C-alpha positions, 0 to 999 in steps of 0.5 A: 879569059875570065867569066863575068858574074852577073849579080842579081839584086835581091828581091825586096821582102814581102810581108807574106814571104816574111810571115809565111803563107800559112800564117794568114788563114790560121790567124783569120780562123783563130779569131772566129771563136771570139766572134761566135762566143758572145752571140753563142752564149746569149743563145745558149742561156736563153734556150737553157734558162728561158730568160732573155735578161739572164742571157743578155747579162751573161753575154755581157759578162764575157765582155767585162772579163775581156775588157779587164784582162785583155790589156793584162794578157797583152802585157804578159805577151810583151814580157813573156812572149805570145806563145806561152800566153796563147797556149795557156789562155786558149786551153783554159778558154776552151775548157770553160766554154765546154763547162758553161755549155754543160752547166747551163742545162743543170740546176746550177745557180745563175751566179755560177753561169755569170762567174763562168762567163766572166772567166771565159772573157778573162781568158779570151785569147787575144788573137786579133791584137796579138796578130797586129802586134806580131805583124808590126814587129815583122814590118819594123824588122824587115822594111824601111822608109816609105815602104815600111809606112805603106806595108804597115798601112796595108797590114792594118787595112787587112787586119781590120777587114779580117775582123769585119769578116769574122764578126759578120760571119761569126753570128751566121755560123752560130745561127746555123749550128744552133738551128741544126745541132742545138743551142749548145753547139755554137759554144762547143764549136767555138771551144773546138775551134779555139783549141785547134786554131789558137794553138796553131796560131801560138805554135806558128814560127812567127811566134818564136820571136821573143817579146824583147831582142836578144841581150835585152831584159824586161827592165828595158821596156818603155815604162808603163807611164808611156802608155798614158801619153795623151796621143796614145790614149786618144786612139783608145778613146777612138776605138771606144767610140767605135765599140759604142757605135757597134753596140748601139747600132746592132741593138737599135737595129734589132729593135727596128727589125722587131717592130717589123716582126723579123728580129732574127733578120737583124744580123743579115741587115747588119751585114751590109755595114760589114761588107762596106766596112771590109771593102773600104778597109782594104782600100786604105792600102791604096791611099797615098802616103801624103794623105796623112793618118790624122787627115784620114781619121777626120775625113772618114769620121765625118763620113761616119757621122754624116751617114749616121744622121740618115738613120733618123729618116729610115723607115724601110728595111731596104733603106736601112740596109743602104744606110748601113752600107754607106756607114760602113764606108766610114767605119773600116778606114777609121778603124784602120787609121786608129790602129795604124796610129797606135802602132806608130805611137807604141812605146818600145816593147809595149806593142801587144799591150797597146793593141789589146788596149785598143781591142778592149776599148771596142769591147767595153764600148760595145758592151756598154752601148748594148746595155744602154741602148737596149734600155732606151729601145724598150722604154722609148722605142726604136726611133729614139734608140737610133739616136744612140749610134749618132752619138757614138759616131760623134764620139769617134769624130770628136776623138779624131779632132782631138787627135789632130790637135795633139798631132800639131802640138 
């Protein structure tokens, strides 16, 4: 008599199982320094030098540095691996943050602060795009068929929601630290968080996977010219539009709240948009696969643009919060879709580069819109400034229309 062995089919892999439970809280917290940095530097310089103009310019310089060097850091991560790049940039960024926190209260020239802010932006650890790139690599290696598409969509949804969470709570943390511990505390806190959690993110086992597979060389990466394909560039234009919207909306909202004597509450009202965006970004994971990415961009782009039109009719803080809540319905899913399309269209071996291109698009748009909308608000008032987010929403929708046409081609 022989024993019968019952074979149990292996369970299908899960992203959490492949990445490890510890990965997600580490990657989430490692993003927080960037969310604190821009507002923290603004608060620091205004308090130390008593100049709102200098504070705004210094804060903007961090965005310029990130926009110029972000894609280069992504390309370096593709070529040399994420771990080395993150350890170097994370350490350098922390030291530079501590330096500006000290230098701001000395007699150093304003130009020195601007140079330091630029270097802070240039060495910004690209945690968010590199996390996307890392998870996309795991998904491509571990999943197949429709399950791969579903897991990818859910992952992009989570990543966008994670970005929304840290960008909503980052300014809140800055406000609490600045109020209770002094104006330098948020910048020093960001430096310590970066040193601890960016290092942990760099040393996590998921970073061990090399940028290229065994037996391949950097010469076998897709050529740089493939990064210039129209169907890939249009996704970067889409995130540029989102950045324009973020900058224009926050600046015009601040002017709106200042007119009512409570400019410090702008962040709280702005949070209504972040809540709606995060909730609906996560909801993208439950959309059917047959609802194509091209259709999603168009659909939620229309929601964003239409809801933005309501801004010109807002007269109360309550109405503004409700309008922003509805606007968030269009923002989260649109960002998820843009990153999902970029992941699908990334040339071989260039995933981190592509993700940092999109991230830089958001930063460039945000910095430019903040500066321009501030000028408009100061010269023409908050009513005219509220047309700026509508224009930015039109850019997002227009890019979605072009994307749909390119997809058909």
